[in-house]
KOLVO-749758 format. One record per atom (N, C-alpha, C): chain; z negated, x negated, y; residue number from 1; atom name. Coordinates in steps of 0.05 Angstrom, whole numbers. Layout:
# residues N
   ch       c3       c1       c2     i   at
    A        Z        X        Y   NUM   CA
...
# end
This chain:
# residues 249
   ch       c3       c1       c2     i   at
    A        0      -17      -24     1    N
    A        0        0        0     1   CA
    A        0      -17       25     1    C
    A      -15      -39       24     2    N
    A      -16      -57       47     2   CA
    A       11      -69       53     2    C
    A       25      -77       32     3    N
    A       51      -89       35     3   CA
    A       71      -69       46     3    C
    A       70      -45       36     4    N
    A       89      -24       46     4   CA
    A       83      -17       75     4    C
    A       57      -17       82     5    N
    A       49      -11      109     5   CA
    A       61      -31      129     5    C
    A       62      -56      121     6    N
    A       72      -77      140     6   CA
    A      101      -85      136     6    C
    A      114      -71      117     7    N
    A      142      -78      111     7   CA
    A      159      -77      137     7    C
    A      172      -99      142     8    N
    A      191     -101      164     8   CA
    A      178     -104      191     8    C
    A      151     -105      192     9    N
    A      138     -106      218     9   CA
    A      122     -132      222     9    C
    A      108     -141      202    10    N
    A       92     -165      204    10   CA
    A       88     -178      178    10    C
    A       83     -204      179    11    N
    A       77     -219      154    11   CA
    A       48     -216      147    11    C
    A       42     -216      121    12    N
    A       15     -215      111    12   CA
    A        8     -242       99    12    C
    A      -14     -254      108    13    N
    A      -23     -280       97    13   CA
    A      -47     -274       79    13    C
    A      -45     -279       53    14    N
    A      -65     -271       34    14   CA
    A      -80     -296       24    14    C
    A     -106     -298       31    15    N
    A     -123     -320       22    15   CA
    A     -138     -313       -4    15    C
    A     -136     -289      -13    16    N
    A     -152     -280      -36    16   CA
    A     -138     -284      -62    16    C
    A     -112     -284      -62    17    N
    A      -97     -286      -87    17   CA
    A      -92     -259     -100    17    C
    A     -104     -238      -88    18    N
    A     -102     -211     -100    18   CA
    A      -74     -200      -98    18    C
    A      -57     -209      -79    19    N
    A      -30     -199      -76    19   CA
    A       -9     -218      -88    19    C
    A      -18     -238     -102    20    N
    A        1     -259     -112    20   CA
    A       21     -248     -132    20    C
    A       14     -226     -146    21    N
    A       32     -216     -167    21   CA
    A       51     -194     -157    21    C
    A       49     -186     -132    22    N
    A       67     -165     -122    22   CA
    A       94     -178     -117    22    C
    A      116     -163     -120    23    N
    A      143     -175     -118    23   CA
    A      148     -188      -91    23    C
    A      136     -178      -70    24    N
    A      141     -189      -43    24   CA
    A      125     -214      -37    24    C
    A      109     -223      -56    25    N
    A       91     -246      -51    25   CA
    A      104     -273      -57    25    C
    A       99     -293      -41    26    N
    A      108     -320      -45    26   CA
    A       85     -339      -41    26    C
    A       80     -357      -61    27    N
    A       60     -377      -58    27   CA
    A       70     -397      -37    27    C
    A       54     -402      -16    28    N
    A       63     -418        6    28   CA
    A       46     -444        9    28    C
    A       61     -465       13    29    N
    A       49     -491       20    29   CA
    A       71     -507       34    29    C
    A       73     -505       61    30    N
    A       95     -518       75    30   CA
    A       98     -547       69    30    C
    A       77     -561       62    31    N
    A       79     -590       55    31   CA
    A       98     -595       33    31    C
    A      100     -576       14    32    N
    A      117     -579      -10    32   CA
    A      146     -569       -5    32    C
    A      150     -554       16    33    N
    A      175     -539       19    33   CA
    A      194     -553       38    33    C
    A      220     -553       31    34    N
    A      240     -564       49    34   CA
    A      248     -543       70    34    C
    A      244     -517       62    35    N
    A      248     -495       81    35   CA
    A      232     -471       72    35    C
    A      225     -453       90    36    N
    A      209     -430       82    36   CA
    A      225     -413       62    36    C
    A      211     -400       43    37    N
    A      225     -383       23    37   CA
    A      237     -359       36    37    C
    A      259     -350       25    38    N
    A      272     -326       36    38   CA
    A      260     -301       23    38    C
    A      258     -281       39    39    N
    A      247     -255       30    39   CA
    A      217     -256       27    39    C
    A      206     -233       23    40    N
    A      177     -231       19    40   CA
    A      162     -229       45    40    C
    A      143     -211       46    41    N
    A      127     -207       70    41   CA
    A       98     -216       65    41    C
    A       91     -224       40    42    N
    A       64     -233       34    42   CA
    A       65     -263       29    42    C
    A       51     -277       46    43    N
    A       49     -306       43    43   CA
    A       22     -312       29    43    C
    A       24     -319        3    44    N
    A        0     -323      -13    44   CA
    A       -9     -352      -11    44    C
    A      -33     -356       -1    45    N
    A      -44     -383        2    45   CA
    A      -53     -392      -26    45    C
    A      -45     -415      -35    46    N
    A      -52     -424      -62    46   CA
    A      -82     -429      -65    46    C
    A      -92     -426      -89    47    N
    A     -119     -433      -95    47   CA
    A     -125     -462      -87    47    C
    A     -147     -467      -74    48    N
    A     -152     -495      -64    48   CA
    A     -151     -516      -86    48    C
    A     -161     -510     -109    49    N
    A     -160     -529     -131    49   CA
    A     -131     -534     -140    49    C
    A     -115     -513     -140    50    N
    A      -87     -516     -148    50   CA
    A      -72     -534     -128    50    C
    A      -77     -529     -102    51    N
    A      -64     -545      -81    51   CA
    A      -72     -574      -83    51    C
    A      -98     -578      -86    52    N
    A     -109     -606      -87    52   CA
    A      -95     -621     -110    52    C
    A      -94     -609     -133    53    N
    A      -82     -623     -156    53   CA
    A      -52     -627     -152    53    C
    A      -38     -607     -142    54    N
    A       -9     -609     -138    54   CA
    A       -3     -631     -118    54    C
    A      -18     -632      -96    55    N
    A      -13     -652      -75    55   CA
    A      -18     -680      -86    55    C
    A      -41     -684      -99    56    N
    A      -48     -711     -108    56   CA
    A      -30     -720     -131    56    C
    A      -23     -703     -150    57    N
    A       -6     -711     -172    57   CA
    A       22     -717     -161    57    C
    A       31     -703     -141    58    N
    A       58     -709     -129    58   CA
    A       57     -736     -116    58    C
    A       36     -742     -102    59    N
    A       33     -769      -89    59   CA
    A       33     -791     -111    59    C
    A       18     -786     -132    60    N
    A       17     -806     -154    60   CA
    A       45     -811     -166    60    C
    A       58     -788     -171    61    N
    A       84     -790     -185    61   CA
    A      105     -805     -168    61    C
    A      103     -803     -142    62    N
    A      122     -818     -125    62   CA
    A      117     -848     -126    62    C
    A       93     -856     -134    63    N
    A       87     -885     -136    63   CA
    A       91     -895     -164    63    C
    A       85     -879     -184    64    N
    A       88     -886     -212    64   CA
    A       90     -860     -228    64    C
    A      112     -857     -243    65    N
    A      118     -832     -257    65   CA
    A       95     -823     -275    65    C
    A       87     -798     -271    66    N
    A       65     -786     -287    66   CA
    A       77     -774     -312    66    C
    A       64     -781     -335    67    N
    A       73     -770     -361    67   CA
    A       58     -744     -368    67    C
    A       31     -745     -365    68    N
    A       15     -722     -370    68   CA
    A      -12     -725     -356    68    C
    A      -26     -703     -353    69    N
    A      -52     -703     -339    69   CA
    A      -71     -681     -350    69    C
    A      -96     -687     -348    70    N
    A     -117     -668     -356    70   CA
    A     -138     -667     -334    70    C
    A     -145     -643     -326    71    N
    A     -164     -640     -304    71   CA
    A     -187     -621     -311    71    C
    A     -212     -630     -305    72    N
    A     -235     -613     -308    72   CA
    A     -244     -606     -279    72    C
    A     -243     -580     -273    73    N
    A     -248     -570     -246    73   CA
    A     -277     -558     -246    73    C
    A     -293     -568     -228    74    N
    A     -321     -559     -225    74   CA
    A     -322     -538     -202    74    C
    A     -326     -514     -210    75    N
    A     -325     -491     -192    75   CA
    A     -351     -486     -177    75    C
    A     -351     -483     -151    76    N
    A     -375     -477     -136    76   CA
    A     -381     -447     -135    76    C
    A     -406     -440     -130    77    N
    A     -413     -412     -129    77   CA
    A     -399     -398     -106    77    C
    A     -393     -412      -84    78    N
    A     -381     -399      -61    78   CA
    A     -354     -386      -66    78    C
    A     -340     -395      -88    79    N
    A     -315     -383      -95    79   CA
    A     -318     -355     -106    79    C
    A     -343     -348     -112    80    N
    A     -349     -321     -123    80   CA
    A     -363     -303     -102    80    C
    A     -365     -313      -77    81    N
    A     -375     -297      -56    81   CA
    A     -405     -300      -50    81    C
    A     -414     -286      -30    82    N
    A     -441     -288      -20    82   CA
    A     -462     -280      -41    82    C
    A     -455     -260      -57    83    N
    A     -474     -251      -78    83   CA
    A     -479     -274      -98    83    C
    A     -458     -289     -104    84    N
    A     -461     -311     -123    84   CA
    A     -479     -333     -111    84    C
    A     -474     -339      -86    85    N
    A     -490     -359      -72    85   CA
    A     -520     -351      -72    85    C
    A     -525     -326      -65    86    N
    A     -552     -316      -65    86   CA
    A     -565     -317      -93    86    C
    A     -549     -310     -113    87    N
    A     -561     -310     -140    87   CA
    A     -567     -339     -149    87    C
    A     -550     -358     -143    88    N
    A     -556     -386     -150    88   CA
    A     -581     -395     -136    88    C
    A     -585     -388     -111    89    N
    A     -609     -395      -96    89   CA
    A     -634     -383     -109    89    C
    A     -632     -357     -115    90    N
    A     -655     -343     -127    90   CA
    A     -661     -354     -155    90    C
    A     -641     -362     -170    91    N
    A     -646     -375     -196    91   CA
    A     -661     -401     -193    91    C
    A     -652     -417     -174    92    N
    A     -665     -443     -170    92   CA
    A     -695     -439     -162    92    C
    A     -700     -420     -144    93    N
    A     -727     -415     -136    93   CA
    A     -743     -403     -160    93    C
    A     -730     -386     -175    94    N
    A     -744     -374     -198    94   CA
    A     -753     -394     -219    94    C
    A     -737     -414     -223    95    N
    A     -744     -435     -243    95   CA
    A     -769     -450     -234    95    C
    A     -772     -455     -208    96    N
    A     -795     -469     -198    96   CA
    A     -820     -452     -197    96    C
    A     -816     -426     -194    97    N
    A     -839     -408     -191    97   CA
    A     -844     -391     -217    97    C
    A     -830     -398     -238    98    N
    A     -834     -385     -265    98   CA
    A     -829     -355     -263    98    C
    A     -809     -347     -249    99    N
    A     -802     -319     -247    99   CA
    A     -776     -314     -262    99    C
    A     -772     -288     -271   100    N
    A     -747     -282     -285   100   CA
    A     -722     -289     -268   100    C
    A     -701     -298     -281   101    N
    A     -677     -306     -266   101   CA
    A     -658     -283     -263   101    C
    A     -648     -277     -239   102    N
    A     -628     -256     -236   102   CA
    A     -601     -266     -247   102    C
    A     -587     -249     -261   103    N
    A     -562     -256     -274   103   CA
    A     -541     -235     -270   103    C
    A     -543     -220     -248   104    N
    A     -524     -198     -244   104   CA
    A     -496     -208     -239   104    C
    A     -493     -230     -226   105    N
    A     -466     -241     -219   105   CA
    A     -455     -259     -241   105    C
    A     -471     -279     -248   106    N
    A     -461     -299     -268   106   CA
    A     -466     -291     -297   106    C
    A     -486     -273     -302   107    N
    A     -491     -265     -329   107   CA
    A     -503     -287     -345   107    C
    A     -513     -308     -332   108    N
    A     -522     -332     -346   108   CA
    A     -537     -349     -325   108    C
    A     -555     -367     -335   109    N
    A     -568     -386     -317   109   CA
    A     -547     -407     -308   109    C
    A     -543     -409     -282   110    N
    A     -525     -429     -271   110   CA
    A     -541     -451     -257   110    C
    A     -564     -444     -246   111    N
    A     -580     -464     -232   111   CA
    A     -588     -487     -251   111    C
    A     -584     -511     -243   112    N
    A     -590     -535     -260   112   CA
    A     -576     -534     -287   112    C
    A     -552     -522     -287   113    N
    A     -538     -519     -312   113   CA
    A     -508     -521     -308   113    C
    A     -493     -528     -329   114    N
    A     -464     -527     -328   114   CA
    A     -455     -508     -350   114    C
    A     -438     -489     -343   115    N
    A     -429     -470     -363   115   CA
    A     -398     -469     -364   115    C
    A     -388     -467     -389   116    N
    A     -359     -466     -393   116   CA
    A     -347     -440     -382   116    C
    A     -363     -419     -382   117    N
    A     -354     -393     -371   117   CA
    A     -379     -376     -366   117    C
    A     -378     -358     -347   118    N
    A     -401     -340     -343   118   CA
    A     -407     -323     -367   118    C
    A     -431     -311     -367   119    N
    A     -440     -295     -390   119   CA
    A     -425     -269     -392   119    C
    A     -429     -255     -414   120    N
    A     -415     -230     -420   120   CA
    A     -420     -208     -398   120    C
    A     -443     -209     -386   121    N
    A     -450     -188     -366   121   CA
    A     -441     -196     -338   121    C
    A     -427     -218     -336   122    N
    A     -418     -228     -309   122   CA
    A     -398     -209     -296   122    C
    A     -400     -208     -270   123    N
    A     -381     -193     -254   123   CA
    A     -357     -210     -244   123    C
    A     -357     -235     -252   124    N
    A     -336     -254     -244   124   CA
    A     -313     -252     -263   124    C
    A     -289     -248     -253   125    N
    A     -265     -248     -270   125   CA
    A     -256     -276     -277   125    C
    A     -269     -289     -295   126    N
    A     -265     -318     -301   126   CA
    A     -237     -323     -311   126    C
    A     -228     -307     -331   127    N
    A     -202     -312     -342   127   CA
    A     -180     -309     -321   127    C
    A     -183     -290     -303   128    N
    A     -164     -286     -282   128   CA
    A     -164     -309     -262   128    C
    A     -187     -320     -258   129    N
    A     -190     -343     -239   129   CA
    A     -175     -367     -251   129    C
    A     -179     -373     -276   130    N
    A     -165     -395     -289   130   CA
    A     -135     -391     -288   130    C
    A     -127     -366     -293   131    N
    A      -98     -361     -292   131   CA
    A      -86     -364     -264   131    C
    A     -102     -357     -244   132    N
    A      -92     -360     -216   132   CA
    A      -88     -389     -210   132    C
    A     -107     -406     -218   133    N
    A     -104     -435     -213   133   CA
    A      -79     -445     -227   133    C
    A      -76     -438     -252   134    N
    A      -52     -447     -267   134   CA
    A      -26     -437     -255   134    C
    A      -26     -411     -247   135    N
    A       -2     -399     -235   135   CA
    A        5     -412     -209   135    C
    A      -14     -416     -191   136    N
    A       -9     -428     -165   136   CA
    A       -1     -458     -169   136    C
    A      -13     -472     -187   137    N
    A       -6     -500     -191   137   CA
    A       22     -502     -202   137    C
    A       29     -485     -221   138    N
    A       56     -485     -232   138   CA
    A       77     -479     -211   138    C
    A       71     -460     -193   139    N
    A       89     -453     -172   139   CA
    A       94     -476     -153   139    C
    A       72     -491     -145   140    N
    A       75     -513     -127   140   CA
    A       90     -537     -140   140    C
    A       84     -543     -165   141    N
    A       97     -565     -178   141   CA
    A      127     -559     -184   141    C
    A      133     -533     -187   142    N
    A      161     -525     -193   142   CA
    A      179     -529     -169   142    C
    A      168     -531     -145   143    N
    A      185     -535     -121   143   CA
    A      200     -561     -123   143    C
    A      187     -582     -132   144    N
    A      201     -607     -136   144   CA
    A      210     -610     -165   144    C
    A      194     -601     -183   145    N
    A      202     -601     -212   145   CA
    A      199     -628     -226   145    C
    A      187     -648     -213   146    N
    A      185     -674     -225   146   CA
    A      160     -679     -240   146    C
    A      138     -667     -230   147    N
    A      111     -673     -242   147   CA
    A      106     -653     -265   147    C
    A       98     -662     -288   148    N
    A       92     -644     -310   148   CA
    A       66     -628     -305   148    C
    A       65     -604     -316   149    N
    A       42     -587     -312   149   CA
    A       18     -599     -327   149    C
    A       -4     -603     -314   150    N
    A      -28     -614     -327   150   CA
    A      -43     -593     -343   150    C
    A      -60     -602     -361   151    N
    A      -78     -584     -376   151   CA
    A     -103     -582     -359   151    C
    A     -114     -557     -357   152    N
    A     -137     -552     -340   152   CA
    A     -161     -540     -355   152    C
    A     -185     -546     -346   153    N
    A     -209     -534     -356   153   CA
    A     -227     -528     -332   153    C
    A     -234     -502     -328   154    N
    A     -251     -494     -306   154   CA
    A     -280     -492     -316   154    C
    A     -299     -504     -301   155    N
    A     -327     -505     -308   155   CA
    A     -343     -494     -284   155    C
    A     -362     -476     -290   156    N
    A     -379     -467     -268   156   CA
    A     -401     -487     -263   156    C
    A     -402     -498     -239   157    N
    A     -421     -519     -232   157   CA
    A     -445     -506     -217   157    C
    A     -468     -519     -218   158    N
    A     -492     -508     -204   158   CA
    A     -493     -517     -175   158    C
    A     -471     -514     -161   159    N
    A     -470     -522     -133   159   CA
    A     -461     -498     -116   159    C
    A     -470     -498      -91   160    N
    A     -464     -476      -73   160   CA
    A     -436     -477      -63   160    C
    A     -426     -501      -57   161    N
    A     -402     -503      -42   161   CA
    A     -387     -530      -48   161    C
    A     -361     -529      -48   162    N
    A     -345     -553      -51   162   CA
    A     -336     -558      -80   162    C
    A     -310     -566      -82   163    N
    A     -299     -572     -108   163   CA
    A     -301     -601     -115   163    C
    A     -305     -607     -141   164    N
    A     -302     -634     -151   164   CA
    A     -284     -632     -176   164    C
    A     -266     -651     -179   165    N
    A     -247     -651     -202   165   CA
    A     -247     -678     -215   165    C
    A     -251     -678     -241   166    N
    A     -247     -703     -257   166   CA
    A     -219     -702     -268   166    C
    A     -203     -721     -261   167    N
    A     -174     -721     -268   167   CA
    A     -166     -746     -284   167    C
    A     -155     -741     -307   168    N
    A     -144     -763     -324   168   CA
    A     -114     -761     -323   168    C
    A     -101     -783     -317   169    N
    A      -72     -784     -314   169   CA
    A      -60     -806     -331   169    C
    A      -41     -799     -348   170    N
    A      -26     -820     -363   170   CA
    A        1     -824     -350   170    C
    A        8     -849     -344   171    N
    A       34     -855     -332   171   CA
    A       54     -864     -352   171    C
    A       79     -866     -344   172    N
    A      100     -874     -362   172   CA
    A       99     -903     -370   172    C
    A       84     -919     -355   173    N
    A       82     -948     -361   173   CA
    A       53     -957     -354   173    C
    A       47     -981     -362   174    N
    A       20     -992     -357   174   CA
    A       14     -991     -327   174    C
    A      -11     -985     -321   175    N
    A      -20     -982     -293   175   CA
    A      -24    -1008     -280   175    C
    A      -12    -1012     -256   176    N
    A      -19    -1034     -239   176   CA
    A      -36    -1023     -217   176    C
    A      -62    -1025     -221   177    N
    A      -81    -1011     -204   177   CA
    A      -79    -1018     -175   177    C
    A      -74    -1044     -169   178    N
    A      -72    -1052     -141   178   CA
    A      -48    -1039     -128   178    C
    A      -26    -1039     -141   179    N
    A       -2    -1027     -130   179   CA
    A       -5     -996     -127   179    C
    A      -19     -984     -146   180    N
    A      -24     -955     -145   180   CA
    A      -42     -948     -121   180    C
    A      -63     -963     -117   181    N
    A      -81     -958      -94   181   CA
    A      -66     -963      -68   181    C
    A      -50     -984      -67   182    N
    A      -35     -989      -42   182   CA
    A      -16     -966      -36   182    C
    A       -3     -955      -57   183    N
    A       15     -933      -53   183   CA
    A        0     -908      -42   183    C
    A      -24     -903      -53   184    N
    A      -39     -880      -43   184   CA
    A      -47     -883      -14   184    C
    A      -55     -907       -7   185    N
    A      -62     -913       21   185   CA
    A      -38     -909       39   185    C
    A      -15     -918       31   186    N
    A        9     -915       47   186   CA
    A       16     -885       50   186    C
    A       10     -869       30   187    N
    A       15     -840       31   187   CA
    A       -6     -825       49   187    C
    A      -26     -840       58   188    N
    A      -46     -828       75   188   CA
    A      -69     -815       61   188    C
    A      -72     -821       35   189    N
    A      -94     -810       20   189   CA
    A     -121     -819       30   189    C
    A     -141     -802       30   190    N
    A     -168     -809       37   190   CA
    A     -180     -822       12   190    C
    A     -176     -848       10   191    N
    A     -183     -863      -14   191   CA
    A     -210     -877      -10   191    C
    A     -229     -871      -27   192    N
    A     -255     -884      -26   192   CA
    A     -256     -906      -48   192    C
    A     -250     -931      -40   193    N
    A     -249     -953      -58   193   CA
    A     -278     -963      -64   193    C
    A     -280     -986      -78   194    N
    A     -305     -995      -89   194   CA
    A     -326    -1000      -67   194    C
    A     -317    -1006      -43   195    N
    A     -336    -1012      -21   195   CA
    A     -348     -986       -9   195    C
    A     -338     -963      -18   196    N
    A     -348     -937       -8   196   CA
    A     -358     -920      -31   196    C
    A     -377     -902      -25   197    N
    A     -386     -884      -46   197   CA
    A     -364     -864      -52   197    C
    A     -361     -856      -78   198    N
    A     -341     -836      -85   198   CA
    A     -346     -810      -70   198    C
    A     -326     -794      -65   199    N
    A     -330     -768      -51   199   CA
    A     -346     -749      -69   199    C
    A     -359     -730      -57   200    N
    A     -372     -709      -72   200   CA
    A     -372     -683      -55   200    C
    A     -382     -662      -66   201    N
    A     -381     -636      -52   201   CA
    A     -399     -635      -28   201    C
    A     -419     -653      -26   202    N
    A     -437     -653       -3   202   CA
    A     -424     -669       20   202    C
    A     -414     -693       14   203    N
    A     -404     -709       37   203   CA
    A     -376     -700       46   203    C
    A     -364     -681       31   204    N
    A     -338     -670       39   204   CA
    A     -341     -643       54   204    C
    A     -366     -633       56   205    N
    A     -370     -607       69   205   CA
    A     -361     -609       98   205    C
    A     -344     -590      106   206    N
    A     -333     -589      133   206   CA
    A     -312     -609      139   206    C
    A     -304     -625      119   207    N
    A     -283     -645      123   207   CA
    A     -256     -635      117   207    C
    A     -236     -646      130   208    N
    A     -208     -637      126   208   CA
    A     -197     -649      101   208    C
    A     -179     -634       88   209    N
    A     -165     -644       65   209   CA
    A     -183     -649       41   209    C
    A     -177     -671       27   210    N
    A     -193     -679        3   210   CA
    A     -194     -709        2   210    C
    A     -212     -719      -15   211    N
    A     -216     -748      -18   211   CA
    A     -215     -755      -47   211    C
    A     -209     -781      -52   212    N
    A     -206     -791      -79   212   CA
    A     -223     -816      -82   212    C
    A     -236     -819     -105   213    N
    A     -252     -843     -109   213   CA
    A     -256     -847     -139   213    C
    A     -273     -867     -145   214    N
    A     -279     -874     -173   214   CA
    A     -254     -877     -190   214    C
    A     -234     -892     -179   215    N
    A     -209     -896     -193   215   CA
    A     -212     -919     -213   215    C
    A     -208     -913     -238   216    N
    A     -211     -933     -259   216   CA
    A     -190     -930     -280   216    C
    A     -180     -953     -290   217    N
    A     -162     -953     -313   217   CA
    A     -177     -944     -338   217    C
    A     -165     -927     -354   218    N
    A     -177     -919     -379   218   CA
    A     -180     -943     -398   218    C
    A     -205     -947     -407   219    N
    A     -210     -971     -424   219   CA
    A     -195     -970     -451   219    C
    A     -187     -945     -459   220    N
    A     -173     -942     -485   220   CA
    A     -143     -937     -482   220    C
    A     -133     -938     -458   221    N
    A     -104     -933     -454   221   CA
    A      -96     -946     -428   221    C
    A      -81     -967     -430   222    N
    A      -73     -983     -406   222   CA
    A      -54     -968     -388   222    C
    A      -43     -946     -398   223    N
    A      -24     -930     -382   223   CA
    A      -38     -907     -367   223    C
    A      -64     -905     -371   224    N
    A      -78     -882     -360   224   CA
    A     -100     -890     -340   224    C
    A     -106     -872     -322   225    N
    A     -127     -876     -301   225   CA
    A     -144     -851     -299   225    C
    A     -169     -856     -291   226    N
    A     -187     -834     -283   226   CA
    A     -189     -833     -253   226    C
    A     -191     -809     -243   227    N
    A     -194     -804     -214   227   CA
    A     -216     -783     -210   227    C
    A     -230     -785     -188   228    N
    A     -250     -765     -180   228   CA
    A     -242     -755     -152   228    C
    A     -238     -728     -151   229    N
    A     -230     -716     -126   229   CA
    A     -250     -695     -117   229    C
    A     -253     -692      -90   230    N
    A     -272     -673      -80   230   CA
    A     -260     -661      -54   230    C
    A     -267     -636      -49   231    N
    A     -258     -622      -25   231   CA
    A     -276     -599      -18   231    C
    A     -276     -591        7   232    N
    A     -289     -567       17   232   CA
    A     -269     -544       12   232    C
    A     -276     -526       -6   233    N
    A     -257     -506      -15   233   CA
    A     -249     -487        8   233    C
    A     -268     -478       24   234    N
    A     -261     -460       46   234   CA
    A     -246     -474       69   234    C
    A     -254     -498       75   235    N
    A     -240     -514       95   235   CA
    A     -211     -518       87   235    C
    A     -206     -525       62   236    N
    A     -179     -530       53   236   CA
    A     -162     -505       53   236    C
    A     -173     -483       45   237    N
    A     -159     -457       46   237   CA
    A     -152     -449       74   237    C
    A     -170     -453       93   238    N
    A     -165     -447      121   238   CA
    A     -143     -464      132   238    C
    A     -142     -490      125   239    N
    A     -121     -507      135   239   CA
    A      -94     -499      124   239    C
    A      -93     -492       98   240    N
    A      -68     -483       87   240   CA
    A      -58     -457      100   240    C
    A      -77     -439      106   241    N
    A      -69     -414      119   241   CA
    A      -58     -420      147   241    C
    A      -71     -438      162   242    N
    A      -62     -445      189   242   CA
    A      -34     -458      188   242    C
    A      -29     -474      168   243    N
    A       -2     -485      165   243   CA
    A       19     -463      164   243    C
    A       13     -443      149   244    N
    A       32     -420      146   244   CA
    A       34     -405      172   244    C
    A       11     -399      184   245    N
    A       11     -384      209   245   CA
    A       27     -398      231   245    C
    A       23     -424      233   246    N
    A       38     -440      254   246   CA
    A       68     -437      249   246    C
    A       76     -437      224   247    N
    A      104     -435      218   247   CA
    A      115     -407      225   247    C
    A       98     -387      223   248    N
    A      107     -360      229   248   CA
    A      108     -353      258   248    C
    A       93     -368      275   249    N
    A       92     -362      303   249   CA
    A      117     -369      318   249    C
# end
């Protein structure tokens, strides 16, 4: 109904992902596009984790061809809204005060815990969230078509805000770590090398873009590297939305 209401009059910028499956919707990320897509009145902002992975893997691939990748995404409570943030806070307090833990949102104890998925009574659409990340990531990578689709695992982390991603990447040839780091610096990546602490969801709060650190060659595979990425999820989504809005003005 919203799309029909604005048909032919104004563009709709969707940060929720709820309109991503309607025919008029296009996943938008001007950084990846040579020109704006034709047609469609709904500009769907990609999931922040999907954009982060697509952007970084594309940068890597331009320096050294990527063969495959595996990412573990640590999801903050803020991606599930204010009720989830409040429940995490109340769970943490409840553990210290020996009170029953509220589980209306997560259906499980999240405070001081890592869970592969929320409990059965959770109000979070976990499967749909994983699918959205995969769908948006596939759409962004398909624009260039060079980087293979990585395997993903979404984990609910006991943090209020900010994404962290553990990323394993196998390249087509043995890794020359010095050359790889130099390439990332030339591409403008916020690279935290050994003289700096790796990024995390706390020190990235309110910061633009994303940061990369703890870069290490896999001890069991000379063609593979580990990377640690972090970003402020709401800041990144807002920046992506503004990129689209500036293009539309």
